[in-house]
C-alpha positions in Angstrom: -0.1 0.0 0.0 2.9 2.4 0.7 4.1 1.9 -2.8 0.8 3.2 -4.0 1.2 6.4 -1.9 4.6 6.9 -3.0 3.7 6.7 -6.7 0.6 9.0 -6.2 2.9 11.7 -4.4 5.5 11.5 -7.1 2.8 11.8 -9.9 1.3 14.8 -8.3 4.8 16.5 -7.8 5.8 15.7 -11.6 2.5 16.8 -12.8 2.7 20.0 -11.3 6.3 20.5 -12.4 5.2 19.7 -16.0 2.3 22.1 -15.7 4.4 24.9 -14.3 7.0 24.2 -17.2 4.2 24.5 -20.0 3.0 27.7 -18.7 6.3 29.1 -18.4 7.4 28.0 -21.8 4.0 29.2 -23.5 4.6 32.6 -21.9 8.4 32.6 -23.2 7.9 31.3 -26.7 4.2 31.7 -27.4 1.4 29.1 -27.6 1.7 27.9 -31.0 2.1 24.3 -31.7 5.8 23.4 -31.4 6.2 21.2 -34.4 10.2 20.8 -34.0 9.6 19.4 -30.6 6.7 16.9 -31.7 9.2 15.8 -34.4 11.8 15.2 -31.9 9.6 13.3 -29.8 8.2 11.0 -32.5 11.8 10.2 -33.3 12.5 9.0 -30.0 9.3 7.1 -29.8 10.4 5.3 -33.0 13.8 4.8 -31.7 12.3 3.1 -28.3 10.1 1.0 -30.4 12.8 -0.3 -32.6 15.2 -1.0 -29.5 12.1 -2.7 -27.6 11.2 -4.7 -30.8 15.1 -5.7 -31.5 15.2 -7.0 -27.6 11.9 -8.8 -28.1 13.1 -10.5 -31.2 16.6 -11.4 -29.8 14.8 -12.6 -26.4 17.8 -11.2 -24.5 16.1 -8.8 -22.4 13.8 -9.8 -19.3 10.3 -8.5 -19.5 9.3 -7.0 -16.2 6.0 -5.4 -15.0 5.7 -2.6 -12.4 2.3 -3.6 -11.2 
């Protein structure tokens, strides 16, 4: 039960920090859609997927679940 409380508190702190950063960046750079940032994120997602797929096919990485 304690682990749920720790995750709950951590998510609340992280969410508050992300929200504050979003507001700060929007004031600093404007609130238009950040297309270069989205491209960068999608490349990272694709890279993560390729690495995960490689390990899944290779069978060398243990599969763990946090729940």
